N, C-alpha and C positions, 0 to 999 in steps of 0.2 A: 260444567265447571263452576265452582263457587266464585263469588265476587271477592277479589283480593282486598278491596277497599273496605268492605263492610264486615269482613270476617278475618282480619289479619292473623288472629291466633290459630286459625284452622290450618295454616300452612307452615310446614317446617322450613327452616332456612334453605335446605337443599331444593325444595320446590320453588321457592322464590328465586334462588340463584339460577336454577334451570330455566325459568321463565326469562330472567334478565339475559342469560346467554342466548336464548332463542331470539328475543327481540333485537339484541345487539347484532347477532348474525344476520338477521333480516335487514337491519339498517345498513350494515357494512357491505352486504352483497347486492343490494338493490340500487337500481338507477331510477326507479319510479318514485317520484316525490310523494305521491299519495301513500305509497307503502311505507316510506320512511316516516312520514308524519303519523300514520296509524300506529306503527311500532313505538314511536316516541311517546305518543299519548298513552299507550298501554304501559310503558315503563313509568311515566310520571304518575299515572293513576294508581299504581300499586302503593304509592307512599312508602317506598322502601328505599333506604339509603343507597343500596347498590344500584338500583335503577336510576336514581338521580345522578350518581357518580358516572354511570355509563353515558347519560345525556351530556353531562359536562365534558366528558372526555372525547365524545364523538366529533370527528371532523365533518361528518355528513349532516349533522343537525346544525342549521344556521343559527347565528347569534340571537336573532330576534325570537326564534322559536325556543331556544334555550331560556331566554329571558322570560318568555310567556310561561313556560313550565315551572320555573323557579318562583315567579310571582304567584302562581296559583297553588303551588305545593310547598311553600316555604316552611310549613310545619314539620317537614322531614328534618330540616336543619335544627329546628327547635328541639325536636326529640333527641337528636344527636347530642346537643349541648346539655340536655338534662340527664344523659346516661354515660357519664365518665368517658368523654370522647378520646380517641387515640389522636396522636399527632396528625396522622393521615386524614382523619375525619375533620379535624380542625382546619387543615389545609383545604379540603374540599368545601368546607363552609365558607372560608375566605374566598375561594374561587367563585362560589355561588354569589357572594356579595359583589364581586367584581362584574359579574354578568347582570344581576339584578339586585341592587342594594336595598333589600327589604328592611324596613325600619325594625320590624319585630326581630329579625335575625341579627341585625347589627346591634341592637340593644342587648339582646341575650348574649351575644359573643362578647360584647364589652363587659358585661357583668361577670361572665365566666372568667375573662382574663384578669379582672380585678381580684377575684377570689383565687386565681391560679396564676400568679405572676411568673412561675417557672414554665409556662406552657410554650415558650419559644415562638410565639406567633405575634406579629405586630399588626395591629388593626389600624389601617390608615384612616384619616378623617375623610368622610365622603358624605355627599348629599344623599339622603335615603328617601325612599318612597314606601308607603304601606303596601304590604302584600295583600292580595285579594282574599278576603275572608269568606267569600261565598262558598268555598269548598271545604270549610272547616267541619261541617256536619255531614259531608258526603262520604 
């Protein structure tokens, strides 16, 4: 199987969604913490918005691990903001900021809301921290 991260254009949305469904099923059905962590890392490593949304929504992924994945893969939310986000995508971006307030995402969302005042999203003031840039080239 090809690497999702290095060749994102080689996978159609259905393939990505099927992988998200597989990982989400594993997370939801497992009681083994190692299996949950492995499936969560696979979701985050895809750098695919549906994978990140699944992590945010999961009750089986603890807060600190959600924070870790958002910190390391915040660029997913930057991509969302660069591509005409839906209201639901904006809500997920805000949820991600509530979990890990990445400076890069906060600033991008703030600029997006300035350009789109009808977006119906309120960005609360928050202390931010830089997302980890070591995964940008990965």
